[in-house]
Phi, psi and omega in degrees: 000317180296320178297319179296319180295321179294320178295325179295319180290329183270357184301314178301326180290327180290332181283347180105179181293143178269133178246108180263132181228152177210089182242137175227110179049044181262135175306139187299321180298321180288326178297317180293324178295320178297319178295321179298318182288325186276323187245007177057048178255141182257137181232161168221120182200166177276105187299317183293320181292318181289341179291345179282351182248138177242145184236151173228124181207142179212125178147190182239132180239137183259007175217131180291328176298318179297318179297315182294320176298322180293318182291327186266357183296139180085351180257152177283057184227150174226165177218157172209156183262126176242095187070238177257018181246130174268116181261123181248128184218171183288141178280145178286333182283140181272142176254117182281111183285152176283339178203153179263122186250135174234130178237139181199181182213141178257126186230157173278134190295318188284321187251344187076011180293127175298132182266096182295144172058036172284159179260129180236128177244120178246107189065236176262003184263129181248145179210169179238133179291161179274192184296338178274358186078013186269151175215159176212154183204139178236135177224143177267000186240306189284145173246343174233130186254132170270117189241132175237122182242138180216149175216145184304130179082007182239156174291140180282138177251127178238116187213176175246135179231142175272157176304142181157189186237164174063031171291137178238125179248118182259128178249142181258123177297139182291331185287347179288147175282111182277159175301169185285065176232125181271121180249119182268151174056034176261125187270141176244130171282115192283193196282335187230136180228128180226164174087355179286325177222157180299129175064023185244141175231130173255134184237145178259116181293346177304318186292334181296338179296340184248000176279155177302139180071033189293337194301299186248349185236034185298322183295309182291324179300326178282319180296318187293344181267005182265147179294138179091345175257116187289126176263325178299142182090339175044053181304127185270324189269350187198178173244138173262107184240116177052051175073020182281143176286159176300137180090350180264355173247155188224144173244127179238137177239116183054033179091350179270140176286129175261119188271046182141117186285330181239179179242188180299323174276123185298339187267007180234116178274161179284356180238128180292121182297336177298331184271353188273131178246319185212143181230129176235134177248123174250100185284335179170162177071024183283164190281181190287348180281348187265178195297167175267088185225149175270345182248226182253183185210143173238123181248117183246126179258130180275162179293149179271327180121152180293142180253342186265317185204162177297152177228143182230134181230133179226135178220136176216135171226189184280017176229317187223164173239132186223135179215150179217142177235130174246118186233113172293124178272332176204191180293335186239354184237148189217152178231132179235130180232139179216143180212143176209156178196160170282146181243011170198170181286115189286332186263130168258166182300324182286348178282342182271113185284127176241098191287347183248356188294332181292339180267358185264146177290325181248123185285162180252129176263128184239133177236108180265162175211134186214139176218142179214144172198152174207165187215139175230143173217139182213126173252131182229150175219128181246148178252167181297329182274009179091356177296150188221140172229137174209156171235126184233132177229155177211157175206148181203148175236134179221104187239127179226141177208153173207156172239139177236131185223133178235117179266128178242185183294319186247343182210172179233128176261127186232137174218135173236141181220139180212151174215125178243129180235124179237122183243134177228151179193157176208149181216147173232138182225137173227116178240126186238133174259128180263161185295333182272007179097347176292156177220147173221157183224141173235122181238131172231134183209150171213141174208151181215152176239127179244106190238138177231128179238127182226141177216135178226132178224132177212164179237125178254128177260112183292331184291318183250007178052054182226144180244134178249120178275121177268313179219134172215093192223140176224131180237129177244127180234124176241122180230136182216156179217128175239144183212151173225121188228135175230130174223147184235130182250118181269131176265101173266205173292174187297348183272354186205141176213115185256136176235130176235153182199165177219148185211140172245134185228138177226130178246140175236140182213126174228136181226128175229145183219128176244140177230115182056044179064021177240125183288117179257342180207132176209095186234145179222122183234149176210130182218141179236156175209155176249143184230136171233140182210159169205152169212150184235118178268110188244129174265103180290329176198187178291347182247328187255137176229151182224136178225088174275152179196162179220140174233126182240127178248135167241116181266116176289332179289322178266353181054047182205155178252153184222124182255128182235095173282148180216150185212137175233142174234143179219149177222129182219127178271162176297343180270231190255357189259141173212155179214152179206164179208155180207149172222144179198155174252140186220136174239146180229135190249328171261114191233165172249126176262141180277153185219124167260119179269181188290343178264003179091005178281147184246119181226171175238142178230144180288144177218153176252119187288128176251002180081357180235279179294319176243106183289153173287130179295136181235117184233152174233136179240131169239124186226137172222144180206159177215150183217145178223125184228129178197133175050053177062023176238130184235133171235127180224134179230127177235136173237149183210157170217125185228139175238154177213136176229160182094018177291146179234134178226128175264136174240113181262114181278324174204188185297335186245002184224127175208158179231154180246132183234146176264153180206174177212165182203172175210159178212150175208159182179185184217132175247132176238129184228128177234133182215137179230126175249134177211128184052238180258020185243155181209136179223136175217153179229135175226144178227133180238125172251120189217160176210132178228121183239153178217160178217124175237156186290342180274355179301138180305322176245138183284074184208163179282148172219173185298134176286158182301334183259014182284128175221127188284315186230143170212128181240134180227135177228130180219147178210144176231135183221137175249136180214158182051033174068314189252354184258139177233126177245138178218153178212147179217130179234135179231130172236131176232142182285347171106162179257156176282121178258099182282146180292322177202185188288340181263337188292140171261356178271142180208159170258161185215068179293139181281174183234135179211129181209130176242126176241141177224155180208150175228126184234134173251127185239132184222141179232126177230103184066236179266004180262126176242129183229147177222143173222143183194175180226130174242137174245107179269136186051057188301331180268003177053047177281135179281124182237136174276135183260145184292121177049033180250348182272155180233134181269133174240106178294122182258320176200193183287343185253332190236145172226129178270138176249111180264117177263099187285348185248359190293133172232119183270230178297121186226110172274136178233119175254132185221160173221135180225141181221142180222134178203000000 
């Protein structure tokens, strides 16, 4: 018995040493290195070749030969032992693949920056890279792939690639000064791309460097010149896209919600142009992977950072100072930092437009004050297979205040108004490319806006030394959104690509209001929802494509579910013609309700839809478009029809009385875009014909009337020209027929002043070695045309006959001198 027990204890020793492994999708070369370090085993192999294979193994092996056979099974590899060294080499027998797979990434040549959403054509099959610049393709026939890669503002690359992984295609930006070599018949993918998807525009931020006012507002200056994006009115807090109400369109930067694209100063955008890499506009009809919005969307991708060497960027003009540093921390990780601020008070008293002061016996003295600053930081890490990880954060302060004072014979009318906006945000992204061509992404983001609006108005009587308070009110609004999103993209054959995903979203909203130091409102709301979605991109033939999808929301705050089916159709000929169409249902849960206050001012306030007091916005989009491109000439036409229901409007009659009304609306229109590129020059014209109508229950007649953002016509002309090699001239003109300015919430009478603005710029660009410098002059509103801005004016009742309209954001003729340097 004792002998038997002793043999039982020694049995594992008789079986040999135990080799425990735990590998999940680990490159084979790294797995062998770990075994060498842990068990003191010696190998000889081709490290680069074995890195193309990934292994998954879990368990205990009592023979190293058994373990090695298990790890190499299914691979075209063999091994043999030479003394105490295991030699691993390629097998002579061929393995017939079921499909030929090509994996790759599109990068910028100078910086190594992944070029997000580049266009890749493999044979007759077209695709768009993801945010990492990665693409994959499977074919059962071809063994050599003809690949054409393009990105806006870069030279097109046309090459041949063999099946395999980790292909890298480097594109050279056209705006870079190339060596003195003349290259003939080299094609450039220009600055604007349309017609690839319904209602979508892709923009190249390179071109924004040469548009008027490029320094701090490059993003908005480029957006406002696109068809379907309203430029008239110069809306600061939002974008009006295809008749969308304020708050129904969204701007995202690296996945974070931007709660206002511009600031109080029109020439400073809420996004630092140094950080911008790619801009996409989704005007309507977008697929099921995108946001829950009733309007449009702008998706901005930030730079990842230089991979070869540090980079330094400096910009200064007569308003702001801006700087950015790109620092490689290692071969695969990078850090990017950017900071900008105003360095003096931008607004003078004469900059504040008082449209009624010329008719008054007693003039109004206005004293403005303005401060702005923001900060960006981004850490990125890239892998050899194109996988990407980054953390991006931003913060910004935008503070504006003014006092207006009117001295009369017996009294003094005084008003002070201020608004402070503080924005914070952070995002994390993990994108992984798998060996079989599948890809998955994990996005986490949070951003918040902390806004305070205060207004005080009083009348002082000098005779009796008494002050009468008319208004003393302060409103604080904090709105935030956090999200966690995972989506997985399956690589099937070239005819199909399925994406599925799940997302959790949480919104927070708090509103407090004090009147004469007495709290009149103190509300705090929080709502969460879960989202599941899928869409399938199907190639019915070489010309026809279909993309069906569904997005399902369950709102815990409203205790209800919402199903949104969406569908896209596309047709593309081998030549220059393409057409597409889309239909979709959209629900929005964080909304902006409109407010008419007791003085006749029109504002918007954030609300969280509960499905009862505040209804969930319900929108339908119908989109059709066609595009024709040939010999650097582009024609694009988009038509749309959109409906929205569940609008909420507050009408405040006085400090203690207000009513809430429900409404609905619709919009339709047509965008026409013409663009011609020749040599280093580009000219485009866009025209938008639009109509936006609304109906609320308080209207005197139960009928639709023009919405506050309705504008019938808008014409835009822009041109960029390079001459004498280093000089760039640009001009942009916008004409809008105007918005209806109603006297009050009941009136059907309105004025409709038109909008006209001409901007011009001259830039001198010089390159010496690795130093690139630019100096230039921009003239904004060069003809000094007076323009009324959308919902930006404030009414101040002065007496029974007169009301002053203070436009706190107006900037008339504005010269901007700038200098920029990069090295």
